[in-house]
N, C-alpha and C positions, 0 to 999 in steps of 0.2 A: 563587847556585845557584837554579835555577827550580825550583819546586814541582810536582811531579805531580798533574795535575787528579784529583780525586777523583771517582768517579762516583756518580752520585745513582739511590738503586733508586727505583722507583715505589711510592707508598705503598700500602700493604694496603688492600683494600676492606673495612670492617667489615661483618657481617651486616647489620647497621642499614640499611647505605646500599643493599643489595640490593634491586631493585624486587619488590614483592610477587608470588607467583604468581598467575595470571589464575584466578578463580574458576571451578569446574566449569561452572556455568552459562554461563559467558562463552564457554568453550573449546567447549562443546557446541552453543552458539548459532552460533559460528564456523564449525565443521564442517556443521551442518546448513544453514547459509545457503550455503556453498559448493557442497555438493551440490545443493540445490535448483537453484541458480542455472545449475548446469552441465546438469540435466534440462530446465530449462524454455528454456534458450538464451539466457539474461541476456548471457554474453560472445559472442553471435555476432555477426556483421554485421547491420545493419537490413535488414529491418524487423521481425525478431524476432517473427513472427506468432502464436506459441505463446504467448508470455509476454504478448504485448497482449489476446490472446483470453482467456488466464485473469484479466488485470488487468481486463478489461470496457473497454478502450479503444473498442472498437466501439459498446458499449453506451452510452456517454455517463455511464457510472455505475461506482463499482466492483460487481464481479460479486458477490465474496463475503458482504457484507452481504444480498444480494437471496436469494442461495441459502440461507441460515442459517435462514429463515424456515420451510423446509420441515422440516428435522429437529426444530425445536423445537416447531413447530405440531404434527406428527406425533405425538410422544413426548408432549407435554401430552394428546392425545386417547387416546393408548396408557393413561396413567396414569387417564384417566377412565373409559375401556372397562373396566380392569381393577378399579376400585373398584366399580362396578357389579355386574361378576361375581363378585367377592368378597362382594358384600351380596345379590344375588339368583340368582346360580349359572344367569344366564340365557346360553345358548348362542350368540345374536347377540352378546353382550357380546364374549366370548371371540375370537370370530371376527373381531370388529372391531378387536381389540387386536391381534391376529395380523398383520392387513394393515397397521395403522399403523406397527407395530414395521418391517415391510419397506420402507414408503416413507419412513420417517425414515433407515432406513440408507442406502437409495439418494441420499437428499438429503445425508447425511453426506458421502458420497464425494466430492460435488462441492463441498461446503462445505471440505473438508480440502483439496482440490487448490487451489482458488483461495485460500483464507486463507493457504498456504503460500507461495503465489507472492508475493501482498501482502506478508506478513511477510517474505520475503528481503530486501526493500529498506529495514526498519528499523535504528535502532542506538540505543543508551544505554537509557535507561529503558524507552521504549517497547518495545524487543526484548525485555527482559526481561519485561514484563508480557504481551507475546504468546506468549512461549514458556511462561508459566503457563495463560493462555487457551486454547494448543493442547493442553499436558497434560491439562486438564481436559476438553475437548473429547474427546479421544482415549480417556480413561477412559470417559466416557458412551458412546462409540462401541462400546467393547469388552464394556461392561455388557449394552447392548441386542444385540449381536450374539449374547453366549452366552444372553440371554434368548430371542432368536429361535430357538436351536438346541433349548433345552430345550421352547419350545412345537411345534418341530417333531416332536420326537422322543416326547414325552408326550401330545401332542394339546392343542390350543388352551384346551380346557376344564378340562384338569387340570394347571395349571402355577402353583402357588403360589409357589414359588421364582422362576420367571419374573417373576411379577409384583412381587415385592420387588426384584429386581434393577432393573425398569423404574424402580421409585419412586427409588433411589439413582441410576441413569443420570440420570434427569430433574432431580434435585437438582444434579449435576455440571455438565450441560449449561447448566441457568439460572446456576450460580455463573460457568460459562466466560462467557456472555452478558453478565455484569455486568462481568468483565473487558475484555470486547470494547468494550462501552459506553464504560468509563473510557479506553481507549486513543483512542477517538474525540473525545469531550467532553472529557476532561481533558487530554490531551496532544495532541489534534490530529491524531491518526494520519489520513491518508486524505481531510482535508477540502481545500478548495479554497482555497489560500492567496492567491488574488487576490481572493477574493471581497468583500473590506472595501476594495480600493482605491478612493481617490477618483478623482472625475472631474470635470475644469474644464469650465464652462459654455461657455467659449469657446475659441480656438485660441489657444495659446501657442509662442512662438518658442523653440527649444530649441539651435539652433547654426546656423552659417553653411554653406550648400549648398558652397562651395568647400572648405571642412574635411574635407568626406566624402569618403573615398577610396571605389571602388566595390570590392564584394564583400569587405568589412569590416565587422565589429559595433562599433556605438557606444552607449555607455550615456549616456543623458542623464535629464533629470527633468521632469516634466509634473505640476503640481498637487501636487508633493511625492511622485509616484509615480516609481520607477524604469521607464526605456523603453529598448528596444533598438532601433537603427535599423541598415537595411540598404539602400545605394544600388546599383541595378542599371541601369545606362544612366542615362536622366533619371528614372527613378521611384524613388521612395522608400519603404521600407515601415517600418512601426513596431507592434510589439505590447508588451504588456509584459514587462519583463526579469526577474520573477519567475515560474520555473515553477510551475504549480499544484498539481503533486503534493506537493511538500516545500519548496517555497520556494529551489530552487536557482538561481545566476544565469546566466540565458541569455546574457547578454553574454560570459561566460567560456566558453562553449559552443563546439564544434568546429561548422563551416560547411560544408556541402556544398550548392552551388548557391543554393537559396533556402530550404533546409531547415537549423534550428539543433538541435543537439542538446545538452540538460542535461548539464552536468558531473558532476553527482550520481548519477544514477540512469539517465540515457541516453534520457529520454522525448524525443521529436523532435516540432517543430512547423514547419509552413510558414511563414515571414515573410510570406508576402503576404495571409494571411486569418488567422494564428493557429490554423489547425486542427490538432489534435493527430494524428499519425502513428503514433506508438509508442509502448507504455505504459513505465511503469506509470501514467501521466498518464491521467486519463479524460476531462477537459473541456478544452475550447480555451483558450488564451491569449486574454487581452483583446486586443483590435488597435484600432488608432489610425488615424483620417484624418488624410494628410499632405497640405499645401500648402507651396507656396514663394511668399512675397512680400518684394520688396525683397532678394533673395538670402539670406534666414532661413528655415530649414525650421521649420514651424509644425505642431503636431499637437493632435488633439483626440479624446478616447477614445469609440469608437463605443458607444452603448448598445446593451446586449443585451436582446433580446426575449424 
């Protein structure tokens, strides 16, 4: 007599094996980043001019840190004027504080927009620090906005509460600046990831010319540095294979004509000269001079001046 096969039920999943719920800060970051990317056009087809504008690609430098100097400096002057006014009750100091509050708020608008644009491309611990950086900056902006309203309603020379709010707001923006500095100098957010790449003193053979198909990217190594090659007709172009923005592998990116797009955040570079065309990258990719000798492709990094 044959035995009837017995069905095996799937093992029950214990509560301990369930993945832990995503922390609130991570869920908030995911939602905010998605909304920001939609607004600035991160998902649109190139050239994504608004995003590149806010990243500072046209400027050759991230735009956010340059703009943040405006509100920080203006609000420090506000505190100085308020201290002078509280001590001497001079009218010019009160009006000076009123003007610098306004300048700081205008600068803060630009800093917020450009900062959120840069933050939308972060992940992991730098994203968490960046969220706190944004929250403290937002708190400072709100405090100075209330301070401005009080000065406007009560008059610049009758605003003790407004001055106190300004002091608290300054403390908040200074702490936010401290967090921002940590993102750059500790976590490397926004730094040029090709800045320390080595450059050989002479040409170095990297592969055979016959092994290079046209309109296809190839990853090679020169002086221990990854380089990406592209052949178009008889011409071969070479730039660093590392995206300056966050270190993405350009050799794995999409190629359209002579333009390669980073697979991580969508920065686009011209393979002919390494020029950055689309953000979030703001600096050009290092380029290499290419020559062919005895059927071998040789490259040498071009020194930047």
